[in-house]
N, C-alpha and C positions, 0 to 999 in steps of 0.2 A: 457441457460444452466444450471443455477441454478435457482430455483425459488422457494420462502415462501411465506407462506398465516397464518397470525397472528400463526408463529411458536413460541411455546411457553413449558418451561420447568422448573418445579418446584419440590425443593428437600424440602421434610416435608412442613413446611409453608412458605419457601423464593422463591421469582419466581428468578430465574437466567436469563432465557430470557424471554421479556413479547412480544406477539403479535407480531414476528418480520416480517415484509412484505419486501423482496430483491430481486432484479432480475437482475443476473448476467451475463452479454453477454458473447458468447463463442470467445473467443482469449483475454478476457481483462487481465489483471491485476488488480485484486478488492482487495483495502486497507479495512482492517476491523479493526479500530483504537479507544479503548475507556481505560480506566482506569483498574486498576489492580481490579478484582472481577467483572468486567462490565459482565461477560458472554460470552466473544469471542471465548475462551477453549471450554465451553459448546455448543456454537454456531457449533463448528465444528465438535465434536464430533457428536453430532445428523447428522451434513449432512454427515460423513462418515460414519453412523449406526454404531457406536459403542455405544451410548445410543438413546434410543426413546424417541420420545417428549411428552411431556403431553397432548397436543391439538394440535391443528394447523396440517400443512401439510407444508411437502417438497418436491421439486422433484430434481434430479441431471440427466442432459443429458434425461428430459423425463421420470426417474424412480422415484417411489413413494420410500420415504427411509422406511416406514412401510413396505411395500411386496416386494420389490425388495434390500433386502440389499444387496445378494451376486453380484449380475450384478453392483451394483453401487462399489463395493469396488475392483470389476476385472477394472474399470476404471478410478480409482482415485488413487492418492498416496500421502501419508501424513508424513509431517517432525512436531514430536511433541516437545515441546521446550526443552525436555531431550531427549537425542538421544535413550536410552533402546536399546543400544546393548549387544551381547554375549561378555563379556568381556576379556573371556577367550579364546577366538578362533579369529584365524584370520581374517583381513578384507574379503578374499576371503572367508572363511567357511560361514562368516556372511550372504554374499550376496547369496552365494549358496541355504542355508535355505529358504531366502525369495524366492529365484527364482523359490525354487520346490514348495514353497505354491502357488503360480500364474501359475506352471503347463508350464514355460517358454521351449520352443521348444531348442534355444540354449543359454543355460544358461551363457557357458564361452562366448560366443562372444559379449553378454551384460555387464558381469560382468568386463571386460576388458575394454569394452567401455567406461564405468562411472567412471571406478577406472582410468583411464589414462586422461577422459576429467577432474578429480576432483585432478589431481598429486599425485594417491595415488597409482599407477603403482609399484611400487618400492617398498613399505612396505606392498603389498598385503598379504605376507606370516607371517607378525608381529602382535600378540596378539592386540585386541581391546586395553587393556586395557593401552600397553606402547604408546597411540597416546595422542598427546596433543587434548585440547577443540576442536579447529577449526579442527584437523583433524578427530575427532569422528563426527563434525557437517558435516562435506564433505562425511563421510562414512553413514551417517544418508539419507543425499540426497542421493546420488547412492542407497541406501535402495529403498528409495521412488519413483525412476524415474525406477528402474530395469524390469518391467514389460510396461513399456513407456504410463504411462495412461494420458487418453486426461485430466484430471484435476487435480490440484497439490494443495493441502492444505499446507500451511507454516505456523506453528506458531514460533513467532519468529528464523526466522531464523539465525540473525547473535547477539544473544543475546551472552552478554560476551565473543565474539570474538574479537582477537586484530583486528588493523585496517586493515593489508594485509588481514589476513583470511575473514574478513566481507566483503571484497571489491571483493573478490575472487566469495563468496556467489552472493552477488549483481549481478556481472557480468554473473555470472551464471542464475540465474533468468532473467536477461535483454536477454542470449539467449533462453530463454525458452521461453519466449512471442515472439522472432523474430522464433521459429518454429509453433505457432498460438495456444501454451498449455493456456488451462486457468488455470490462478492462483489465488487463493483467499489467501492473504496474511494477517496473524495478525501481527502489530509489535507496538513498541514502541516507533521505533524510526523514528521519523517524517520525518526528511530530506531523510530518506531513501524510505519513503513512496513517498512522493513527487517527488521524482528523477524517480520511478518505477512505478505508480500504474496510472492506464488511471481513474479510479474513487477511491472516498474515500468517506467511509460509518462510520459515528462519532456513535458510540454506547455506549449504559450506561443503560444495560438492555433492554433497548427498543430502538427503532432507533430514533436518532436527528435530521440526515439530511444525505443527498448520492448527491454527484456531482462530476466535475474533480476539482483537486487543483486548478486552475485558477478561476472556478467559486464561487468555496468556498473564495478566499480571497476578489471577487467583493463584493460577498453578504455579506459578514462582514464588508467588511474595505471600499468597495469601490475601485476606481482605481485612482491612482495619478502621474502625472508625478513632475520630477523636473528638472527645467531649471537653468544652471550656468550660470552667467554672470560675466561679467570683472567688471560693476559697476551695482546699479540697482536704477535708478532712480526713486520716485511714479508713475511718467508718462507712465511708460512702465506697472504696473497691471494696471492701469487705461486703457490705450489702447485695455486691452483685454476684457474690461467688456462688451463688447456689441457681443460678439460671443457666438452663441447658443450651450448647452450642458455642458458650464465653470457653476459648482458647487460652486465653490469656488478659490477664490485665493488669498495664503499667503505669502508674501515678508517675507525670511528669511535670513538677510544679505544679501550675492550677489546672493543670490538663491530666484527661484520664484515655491512653492508648489502649485501643483494647483490640485482640482480634478473636474473628469469630468465623461462624460458617455461613452466615444470611442474614445479612445488614437490615434487609427490608421486612424480615420477620421477627428478627430479636431487639431490633432497636428500639420500638413503642415499650418492650416490655423494660429495657433498661431505664429508660427515660424515667419509666412510670414507679420503677424501684427509687432512682433517684430523688424523684420527688417529693414521693415519700416521708424518705431522709431529708429533707428540709436543705437539698441542694438547689443553689443559683445557679443556673443554668446559661449561660451568654450564647453560644450556640454548639451546634454537631455538625461534623463535616466527614467525609470520608478520606483517608491515608491513600491517596493516587501516588503510585509509581508511576514514573513516566516509562513509555515504552522503550528508551533507551537503558533505561535498568534492566529489564527484561532481556534485550536482546546484548547488552554486556554478561549476563550472568549465565544464562544459555548458552551461548557460542565459547565463554573461558570454561565453563563447565563440560561441554561436548568436548572440547581441546584436551581439559585433563585425562578425562577417559580414552583418550585416543593415545594416550601417550603411556 
């Protein structure tokens, strides 16, 4: 759906995006994460044909960004970090303008659909200037979707929103995924990315890594389970030493923290061995590192490698 090969953008002597190679699959929510100034917005602008690459290539739905800009704009929607609305015009009129630009056949039907979906129908005749930040963001989302694009680019869609508005936007993104749309999501909200994204790219002008949130955790920290016991005598840890696939066992108070390769396969063997050794198991859980932990570890690691 989206493919880039050595995509590069320079501004004067500064390289904003350096030889980016990506492949975004049709129908997935693809997270694009990186620190401020990493080049995320520049990448989105190139993929939506707002600016041209300095070198390299990119295709969106098989269309080249250099030679098929108009066709790409017709099949993509973009939500920028700042809504950029016509403040003195009503919500309805804002959408009418963009519906006309996209030559939508039934504009009023589309306008009503999205204003109702986003809870703005009752305010349709109110000037955008009177809207809260959350309401403006929802109106901007409606504008990005008014022409039913195949691919949606969202740049910080929940930035500075209150929790209620942010949740509504996240639920709306989840709904778009269920419709099979491809979503390219730039966000600083790592919990949001963890919940919404099928795969995540970590980016810092150049690509650091791409994988699922679960695989990123496993790659950086490995997988660990925590077994809570009523009592934790030394022989329990010793009874597990012979099980293949266990990398490390660390007793911590009444817990065993176990690093292992494949919990789904090895957990039953561990539980069986503990029960055979008269262990009173209270519960078992997987130790999950946050995506923030993964992000910081990789960003700092790559920064150290560059020094």
